[in-house]
C-alpha positions as CSV (number, residue, x, y, z in Angstrom):
1,M,-36.8,-27.0,15.7
2,P,-33.1,-27.5,16.4
3,W,-30.2,-26.0,14.6
4,E,-28.2,-28.4,12.3
5,L,-24.5,-27.9,13.0
6,T,-21.6,-29.3,10.8
7,D,-17.9,-28.8,10.1
8,D,-18.4,-29.7,6.4
9,V,-18.3,-26.5,4.2
10,E,-19.5,-28.4,1.1
11,A,-22.6,-29.7,2.8
12,F,-23.3,-26.3,4.3
13,A,-22.8,-24.6,0.9
14,S,-25.1,-27.0,-0.8
15,A,-27.9,-26.7,1.8
16,T,-27.7,-22.9,2.1
17,D,-26.8,-21.7,-1.4
18,D,-30.4,-20.7,-2.4
19,F,-31.0,-18.9,1.0
20,L,-27.7,-16.9,0.8
21,R,-28.0,-15.9,-2.8
22,A,-31.6,-14.8,-2.5
23,R,-30.4,-11.8,-0.6
24,P,-26.7,-11.2,-1.6
25,V,-26.5,-7.7,-0.2
26,E,-27.7,-8.8,3.3
27,H,-25.5,-11.9,3.1
28,T,-22.4,-10.3,1.6
29,V,-19.9,-11.5,4.3
30,L,-21.4,-15.0,4.6
31,L,-21.2,-15.5,0.8
32,T,-17.5,-14.4,0.7
33,L,-16.6,-16.5,3.8
34,V,-18.1,-19.6,2.3
35,D,-16.4,-19.0,-1.1
36,T,-13.0,-18.4,0.6
37,L,-13.2,-21.5,2.8
38,R,-14.1,-23.6,-0.3
39,R,-11.2,-22.3,-2.3
40,R,-8.5,-21.9,0.4
41,G,-9.5,-24.7,2.8
42,P,-10.8,-24.7,6.4
43,H,-7.9,-22.8,7.9
44,A,-8.1,-19.8,5.6
45,Y,-9.0,-17.6,8.6
46,G,-7.1,-19.3,11.4
47,S,-6.0,-22.6,12.9
48,G,-9.4,-23.5,14.4
49,A,-12.0,-25.6,12.6
50,P,-14.9,-23.6,11.2
51,V,-18.4,-24.2,12.5
52,F,-21.5,-24.0,10.2
53,G,-25.1,-24.1,11.1
54,L,-28.5,-23.8,9.5
55,W,-32.1,-23.3,10.8
56,R,-35.0,-24.6,8.8
57,G,-38.4,-23.0,9.0
58,D,-41.8,-24.3,8.2
59,G,-41.7,-26.6,5.2
60,G,-38.0,-27.5,5.8
61,L,-36.6,-24.4,3.9
62,V,-33.4,-22.8,5.3
63,D,-34.4,-19.6,7.1
64,G,-31.2,-18.7,9.1
65,V,-27.5,-19.6,9.2
66,L,-24.5,-19.2,11.4
67,L,-20.8,-19.5,10.6
68,Q,-17.7,-19.1,12.8
69,T,-14.1,-19.1,11.7
70,P,-12.2,-19.2,15.0
71,P,-10.9,-17.1,16.6
72,H,-13.3,-14.6,15.0
73,P,-16.8,-14.0,16.4
74,M,-19.6,-16.3,15.2
75,M,-21.6,-14.6,12.5
76,F,-25.4,-15.0,12.1
77,S,-27.8,-14.1,9.4
78,R,-31.0,-12.4,10.3
79,L,-32.9,-14.9,12.5
80,P,-36.6,-15.7,12.6
81,A,-38.6,-16.2,15.8
82,G,-37.5,-19.1,17.8
83,A,-34.0,-19.4,16.2
84,V,-32.2,-17.4,18.9
85,P,-33.2,-19.5,21.9
86,A,-32.6,-22.6,19.8
87,A,-29.1,-21.3,18.9
88,L,-28.3,-20.8,22.6
89,A,-29.3,-24.4,23.2
90,A,-27.3,-25.8,20.2
91,L,-24.2,-23.8,21.1
92,A,-24.2,-24.5,24.9
93,G,-20.8,-25.6,26.1
94,R,-18.9,-24.2,23.1
95,S,-16.3,-21.6,23.5
96,L,-17.3,-18.4,21.7
97,T,-15.2,-15.2,21.6
98,G,-18.2,-13.2,20.5
99,V,-21.0,-12.9,18.0
100,N,-21.7,-10.7,15.0
101,M,-25.5,-10.3,14.6
102,Q,-28.2,-7.9,13.5
103,A,-28.7,-5.6,16.5
104,D,-32.2,-6.9,17.5
105,D,-31.0,-10.5,17.5
106,A,-27.8,-9.8,19.4
107,S,-29.6,-8.4,22.5
108,A,-31.6,-11.6,22.8
109,F,-28.6,-13.9,22.3
110,V,-26.4,-12.0,24.7
111,A,-29.1,-12.0,27.4
112,G,-29.1,-15.8,27.3
113,W,-25.3,-16.5,26.9
114,P,-23.6,-17.4,30.2
115,A,-20.5,-15.3,29.7
116,P,-20.4,-11.5,30.3
117,A,-20.6,-9.5,27.1
118,S,-19.4,-6.1,25.9
119,E,-20.0,-4.3,22.7
120,K,-17.0,-4.1,20.4
121,M,-18.4,-2.4,17.4
122,R,-21.6,-1.4,15.6
123,V,-21.3,-1.4,11.8
124,R,-23.6,-0.2,9.0
125,L,-24.0,-2.0,5.7
126,Y,-24.3,0.4,2.7
127,R,-25.3,-0.4,-0.9
128,L,-24.2,1.8,-3.8
129,G,-27.0,3.7,-5.5
130,E,-25.6,6.0,-8.2
131,L,-21.9,6.4,-8.0
132,T,-21.0,10.1,-7.4
133,P,-17.2,10.5,-7.8
134,P,-15.6,13.2,-5.6
135,P,-13.6,16.0,-7.0
136,P,-10.4,14.3,-8.0
137,P,-7.3,15.0,-5.9
138,A,-3.8,14.9,-7.3
139,G,-2.7,11.6,-8.7
140,R,-4.4,8.6,-10.3
141,S,-5.7,5.1,-9.6
142,R,-4.2,1.9,-10.7
143,V,-4.5,-1.8,-9.9
144,A,-2.0,-3.1,-7.4
145,D,0.4,-5.9,-8.6
146,A,3.0,-8.1,-7.1
147,A,5.6,-5.3,-6.8
148,D,3.3,-3.7,-4.2
149,R,3.1,-6.8,-2.0
150,A,5.4,-5.7,0.8
151,L,3.7,-2.3,1.1
152,L,0.3,-3.9,1.1
153,V,1.3,-6.4,3.8
154,R,2.4,-3.4,6.0
155,W,-0.7,-1.4,5.3
156,W,-2.8,-4.4,6.1
157,G,-1.3,-4.6,9.5
158,E,-1.7,-0.8,10.1
159,F,-5.3,-1.0,9.0
160,H,-6.2,-3.8,11.3
161,E,-4.3,-2.2,14.2
162,A,-6.3,1.0,13.6
163,I,-9.6,-0.9,13.9
164,H,-8.4,-2.9,16.9
165,D,-8.4,-6.2,15.1
166,V,-5.1,-8.0,15.3
167,S,-6.3,-11.6,15.0
168,E,-4.7,-12.0,11.5
169,D,-0.9,-12.5,12.0
170,H,-0.1,-13.6,8.5
171,P,-1.8,-11.5,5.9
172,G,0.4,-12.6,3.0
173,P,-2.1,-15.2,1.6
174,V,-4.9,-12.7,1.8
175,I,-3.0,-10.1,-0.1
176,D,-1.8,-12.7,-2.7
177,D,-5.4,-13.8,-3.2
178,R,-6.6,-10.3,-3.9
179,L,-3.6,-9.5,-6.1
180,G,-4.4,-12.7,-8.1
181,Y,-7.7,-11.3,-9.3
182,G,-6.8,-7.6,-9.4
183,G,-8.8,-6.9,-6.3
184,I,-6.8,-4.0,-4.8
185,T,-7.0,-0.5,-6.1
186,L,-4.2,2.0,-5.3
187,W,-4.3,5.8,-5.5
188,E,-0.8,7.1,-6.2
189,V,0.7,10.5,-6.4
190,D,3.9,11.0,-8.4
191,G,4.3,7.3,-8.7
192,A,4.0,6.6,-4.9
193,P,0.9,4.9,-3.4
194,V,-0.9,7.0,-0.9
195,S,-4.2,5.1,-0.3
196,M,-5.9,1.8,-1.1
197,A,-9.3,0.1,-1.4
198,A,-9.9,-3.6,-2.0
199,R,-12.9,-5.4,-3.4
200,S,-14.2,-8.9,-3.0
201,R,-14.7,-11.5,-5.7
202,P,-18.1,-11.4,-7.3
203,E,-20.8,-13.5,-5.6
204,A,-24.4,-13.6,-6.8
205,G,-23.8,-10.3,-8.6
206,M,-22.4,-8.6,-5.5
207,M,-19.0,-7.2,-4.7
208,R,-17.9,-5.6,-1.4
209,I,-15.5,-2.8,-1.0
210,Q,-13.0,-3.6,1.8
211,M,-9.9,-2.3,3.6
212,V,-10.1,1.4,2.6
213,Y,-6.9,2.7,4.1
214,T,-4.8,5.8,3.9
215,P,-1.6,6.2,6.1
216,A,-1.8,9.0,8.6
217,A,0.7,11.2,6.7
218,H,-1.5,11.3,3.6
219,R,-4.9,11.8,5.2
220,G,-7.2,14.8,4.7
221,R,-6.4,15.2,1.0
222,G,-9.3,13.2,-0.6
223,Y,-7.2,10.1,-1.4
224,A,-9.5,7.6,0.4
225,G,-12.6,8.9,-1.4
226,A,-10.8,8.7,-4.8
227,A,-9.5,5.1,-4.1
228,T,-13.0,4.0,-3.0
229,S,-14.6,5.6,-6.0
230,A,-12.2,4.0,-8.3
231,A,-12.7,0.5,-6.7
232,S,-16.4,1.0,-6.9
233,R,-16.2,1.9,-10.5
234,A,-14.1,-1.2,-11.2
235,A,-16.7,-3.4,-9.6
236,L,-19.5,-1.8,-11.7
237,D,-17.4,-2.2,-14.8
238,L,-16.9,-5.9,-14.0
239,G,-20.7,-6.4,-14.0
240,A,-21.6,-6.1,-10.3
241,S,-25.3,-5.4,-9.8
242,D,-24.7,-4.7,-6.1
243,V,-21.7,-2.9,-4.6
244,V,-21.6,-2.8,-0.9
245,L,-19.4,-1.8,2.1
246,F,-19.5,-1.7,5.9
247,T,-18.6,1.3,8.1
248,D,-17.9,1.6,11.8
249,L,-20.8,3.7,13.1
250,S,-18.5,5.4,15.6
251,N,-16.6,7.0,12.6
252,P,-18.6,9.9,11.2
253,T,-15.9,10.7,8.7
254,S,-16.2,7.5,6.8
255,N,-19.9,7.3,7.1
256,G,-20.2,10.8,5.6
257,L,-17.7,10.1,2.9
258,Y,-19.4,6.9,1.6
259,Q,-22.8,8.6,1.5
260,R,-21.4,11.4,-0.6
261,L,-20.1,8.8,-3.0
262,G,-23.6,7.4,-3.4
263,Y,-23.8,4.6,-0.8
264,R,-27.1,4.2,1.0
265,P,-27.8,2.5,4.4
266,V,-29.2,-1.0,4.4
267,L,-28.9,-2.4,7.9
268,D,-26.9,-2.3,11.1
269,R,-25.0,-5.1,12.8
270,V,-23.3,-5.3,16.2
271,V,-20.2,-7.3,17.3
272,M,-20.3,-8.4,20.9
273,E,-17.3,-9.9,22.7
274,F,-17.6,-12.4,25.5
275,S,-15.3,-12.5,28.5
276,T,-13.6,-15.8,29.4
């Protein structure tokens, strides 16, 4: 059965909504990508046109999806048997910078893609069990507001440089969007912000903690754990039934921290880059 490809976000959302919302933890990024593209338009993540695709299993029900917001790697849901070779056929001739897939699917896709591939990152998805706040460091949490915008734009750049992702050159609209719904938590000491943690909008009862960042001068004092705990508590207080986050598996510090806060592993994904 072939993949159905489209550039119409509304058609894609209508066809895949039940599939994505049936497993909101597993589909956390796909849900927020679709929501953002519907609200902010097709160029929310870059100048290239997004690509959407769906795979139907027996009975015609959606059983796999793909989504790319160029120049970012193409993201796939978990794929059933037969969907990977069919995706290779459907995407033949397209320019892909890389793929973001569950690890088992990625090896099969990369083996069939004509360009050389290298692993950029392995990430682990965690879901919050029982929140266990850390011993509080000095300071307090607060919700970021418009007065923090310049600082947040600078921290956004530093955060993405630290994770070797510099594809977003204009973070202002992203920061403004989060400020608009109170989605950034700051930890401050003596009135000065020292760490931050953002959260996504709610989707199917799920919120994702994002962009946990502490500048180098303030690290090692427990601020990141305090900011993450405060952002997680805010998500729970707003009614989230699932609070999730991703970590880079090469960073034992963050993986250990989040598990101490009560986050438990769900699944692993791999980001592969293709050479041109």
